[in-house]
Structure formats: structure tokens, C-alpha cells
Phi, psi and omega in degrees: 000133181287151179226077190293162177292122182298337181272350187298321183249022183287121183274079187290123171289168182297329184257034177278137184282337186255329186229130177286163183299335179275006178092355180284131177286130181292153190307317184297337186254006184299314182294319178296315180298325179299316178296315183294324177293324175295325176294319190072179182295327180294313180292326178296317177297321179294319179294322178296317179293320179296322179294318178297319180294320179297317180290325176296320179295330179273353178073033181282104184227166173220145182250165175209145179252136175207131179054039176078006180238143177261133174247124178252126182227158173300144176264103189293157178222137181266140182288337181283116185282168169256139184241125176243138176284160177299326179293316177298315181297321180299320178293313180300312183299315181297319180292321178295316179297322179298313179298318180300314181296318182293319182289326174294321177295321177296316179297318178298319179295313184293317183276337173295319178297321181294337183266003180289162179289152183297334181280353180296139185292311183242108183263356183288147175299156179302322183294332176283314181299331180278356179078016181283324183221140182292151183299323182296333181292340177256305187296326184248016177292134177296344180272351181280129182235098182303330180293341182286348179304318185277003183259011172232142175282155187306126178086358182287131171299126187286334177249091175297319180242138176228149174241140179231127176262134181225155168230151172263134181265174182301332180283351183095355180282147176262130183235131177281133179251339181195154172243148180228114184236009180266280177229068186298135182246168174134331185296315181299323180289327176293318179296314181295326179296316179295317181298318182291318180294321179297322182282324187267337185217065184300324182292330176288318178299329179297336178284351180254038179303135180088002180288139177297144179271122180299339179292347173296344179286338187296309178297329176294319177297315180299317179295322178295318178297324181297330180290346177276357180294142180294160185295338179287347181287129175243146182081196181286124181298141178266120189247146170220152175266124181259123183229154172280349178101205186299339180287345179279138183297335182252032181306319178305314183293322179302315180295317182295316182295320176299321180294311184289331177281343181071038182232163180290149170256118187234160176237177181303322182290353180261355189258134182231148175285148176254160182299326182278006179096353181274197183231144172230155182245136175271115182228120179053043175083357178240157179249136182233135175295145180238129177262327182225129172254116173282100194275100173258061193213120183301142180307315186292346182264349187300323181281344185276342183259143181249146175271171182300338179276357182092354180283146177292151183297318182295326179291318178300313183292318181297317180295323179291322177294315180299327179284355180077024185245001185211144172239136178256136177227101007265161175289139175298160178097002185283355176303334178304327186260348184240013175281170188288341176287311180300327179310321184296335184259001184301317176304320179291324178295322178298314181294319184286309187280328185251341185067032182234160172272141180301137180272338181240148179283165175228164180281130176306124188227137176246124176270111192282354171293339176273120186301320180295318180291323177297319179297327182292332186241004184309321184258016183240013185299333179292345181259349193243170171259124181255128183236135174287142180301327181271008185270066183298139178078016178090000182293137176084003180292140178238125181267103184308311182298343181262000185274149170282173179298318180294320179294322178294322179296319178294318180298316181299318180292319182295315182290320181297329182286335181204071184302330183297346181276358190225159163235159176236143182224151171293140175296144177240129180259110180285163171288167182241166174219150175300131183222140181285117178230116181054041175084357181235158177278127178226147179288134175224139177297149180225152170233187184219127174255122180241128176260149177222155179239141176280148178232190180291151175068037177060036178257170175209150181227125176287135180278132184282049180218059181291151180248121174270125178252149186246136177289153183274002179206161184298320181263094187286135176244022179101011181253110186257058183255011181277000179112206186218171172227150171290139182250121181259125172256113190244132174086000000 
């Protein structure tokens, strides 16, 4: 029985990261391709199956809600890794850290203004008074939560953890497509991916000698969480991971992160008020004081969950923060800084708050609440990607070039009736990587999720555990449900 070379019939697009259009394997992937060629198509299929079995044994899953029901499925992983050079990673890391610092400065500015006394003459944030961003973009943003002012201790960075999504374009440039400052996910899946690949395909991992270990991110995460401890905390901060439980789509990751951090995983029903105004967690029949809650819990759900005393979870946490006994990571209310409207102004925020030029590119974006910007794209929706301002995570995006005439007519009518509900963006075509599809290698678009942690003195550090996500179809429209790849940072 023949066992052909998996790369022999690979239809490499011009912007493939591993294989040139003439079929030549690019230098960074030569060692990986050598192992896969030795496997042949039979061995590649076997490695894919072994990897899937390994991840199933580890319980690597992701959930989704539809029609009131949750579906939990395996989160697939492709055996062909993505390889980044140390030089590339240094650029990505610096750009991600820059965005994190700027967005934290913006949040501090916006929420500091919200907390001023009513008698103050000028209550607008500095960034508004300077004309960098219009007042309505802050004051009337659906993501602004005035109650969140009291959920951070004075001077606390509101986004301890940030997530940044990027794609590499055909030119080789890295472009940011989204920021995540609420409950950014991905680190646990990156850690699990490396562990599973090491166990299921040791010979492939051997081709990645010198690759950074994503587990190096764990002590950095722990140190970042420690900086969220309130000033009254003395000694080593006591940290816990706060989860809604099995109903959360990333429940697997919550459990894994608590395990690798060596801290308790708690729910609303485990949290009790302390006499000094703080919070303690009941774990295995004992109660432990908590200084920092790593909050893997959506903002909108905090009021819906009750603690054992009958108090709402958000009230318990807010009172503990006000008492100076608790730090939340992340602080609620960060939707103000990571919605698709604010995204359009991030380069200007970097220049204003940091006095620096942006290190990473962004997608050309029009905020249609602005009449001039709406006029610029009114007749171009067929060329653009239209996103609802409330469509967190890419939900509701419409790709104009992929629409039929009837769909475009409906889109035009919907946007024209309420332009303020939408932004429009130029389409971005990501690079591709060889991915196992039905036993053969096929090109699939990929993006990159990078997490960073805030530190003391308005600093930020990118975690060396990026997650590569794979599109579920060749022509990606922003849906990264095709699984993941291990990401190697080499050199």
C-alpha cells in the first residue's frame, strides 16, 4: 500500500506561511516537514488520531450556547505547528504590551472621570477634552458601566489580563483584529496543546528544539495577578480563580488554570463575607481568606448569582473592594475599551496616552455613529465587513463580498435605519497554514491570540504562550472554530 508524501499535493496559496507557491517548504518548516514526510499520509492520520485521543483523555473541550442549550464539544487541534521566529515574537509582544498599556490608561481616564464629584466643572475624560475621541463614544458607549468605578481600588489597572487577536497578512505585516479586556481566554488551551502534542507526537516535538515552553507563562501570570492585590495585603497575595462552573464555555480552562497556578477554583456559592470586609472561600470544608479573585466570570452574570448568605455576588465583591480587602482581575466595566467602536481609536489612544507610535497595524474601521464616516462607506457595504457594536467575539458580522444581492439589500436597509449600531471594516485576508482535513493537508487561514498581564508602574508583559486558531473553512469570514495549532517560538 502506498504511503504518499502529504506535501506532494498540497495546494499552497501565495500567502501560506509554511509552503511557497512553487511547492518549496519554507526554511522554518523544513524540520517539521521532514518528520511529516517520514510519516506519510498514513502516519499523519495516525498522529492526528493520537492527538485527538490524547486531548479527549485530558478533557480539552469548549462549550457554546444556542436556543437556551449548551453544547460541549472537543476543541480540535491540528498536529502541524505554527512557527514564529524570536524576532517576530519580539515585535508582536512589544505591540501587544503597548496596546495593553494604552487601553489601561484609557480605562483609568474614562472611569476616573465617572467618579468625580457632581460639582466638578469639567467631568469629561482627558482624552475627550483633548479632542482625541468624541464625548459620545465614552459617555454613551453601551460598554460603559458607572457602577464599575467602585470595583477597582484606587490606582489599580482595570485590565490585569488582556487578550489581543492578530493576523499576519500576505505582506508579512501583523495586524490586530480585536482586543479582549473582560475575561480573555486562551492560555489554558495553549498549555494543553503543548502537553498533548508532546505526548502524542514526540518525534515531531523533537523537530522544535529550542522552542519556548508555554508553561513559562504561568509564573508571569501569577505575578501579574499578585499586582491586583489591594494595598492592605501584606505578604504573598492569596489568589483564587472565580468561575460560574460547568455552564461557562471555557470551564475546562478554568480548572486547568487553577491547577497550574496552584490556587483554589471557586464559585459564587463558595464565597463568604469576612468581619474585616474582605472575602473568604470555603474549600474542602475549610475557609481561606482571598486577596485576589481571577475573575473568569462574565460581567453581566455577577448580579445573577447568589452567595451562601443570599447576597448577590456583585454586591459581595464590590463591598470587599471598597473595604480595601479585595482585588478583581479583571475589574468589571472593561467592555468600554474592547468593543469594536473603541477599536477604531486605539492608535490615537496610544499616541495620546503613551506618546508613542503604534507598533502593530489595525484594520481600517469606520464608526457609523459618526455621520461623516457613515457617508464615506454608505455605498460600499458590498465591499466591507459590517459588525454590530454589541457583537462581542465576532457575533453578527456580515461579510459584504460574500453576500447575495438580497442579503446586501437587507444589510443596507438594516444599517441605514440605525447606523450607530454598526462599524464597517476593510476585509483582511489572513495567511494560511497546512492543516489536516479529511486525512490530507489543506491550507486554512489562521490567527493568533496573545495574552498579556499588567504589572507595576503601568507596565505590561506578553505571555510566551500564544494560541493559534484555525478557520473552519478556506475562505475565512472571522469564524475561528476549526480548532487550534501549537505555536512554536524559536530562537
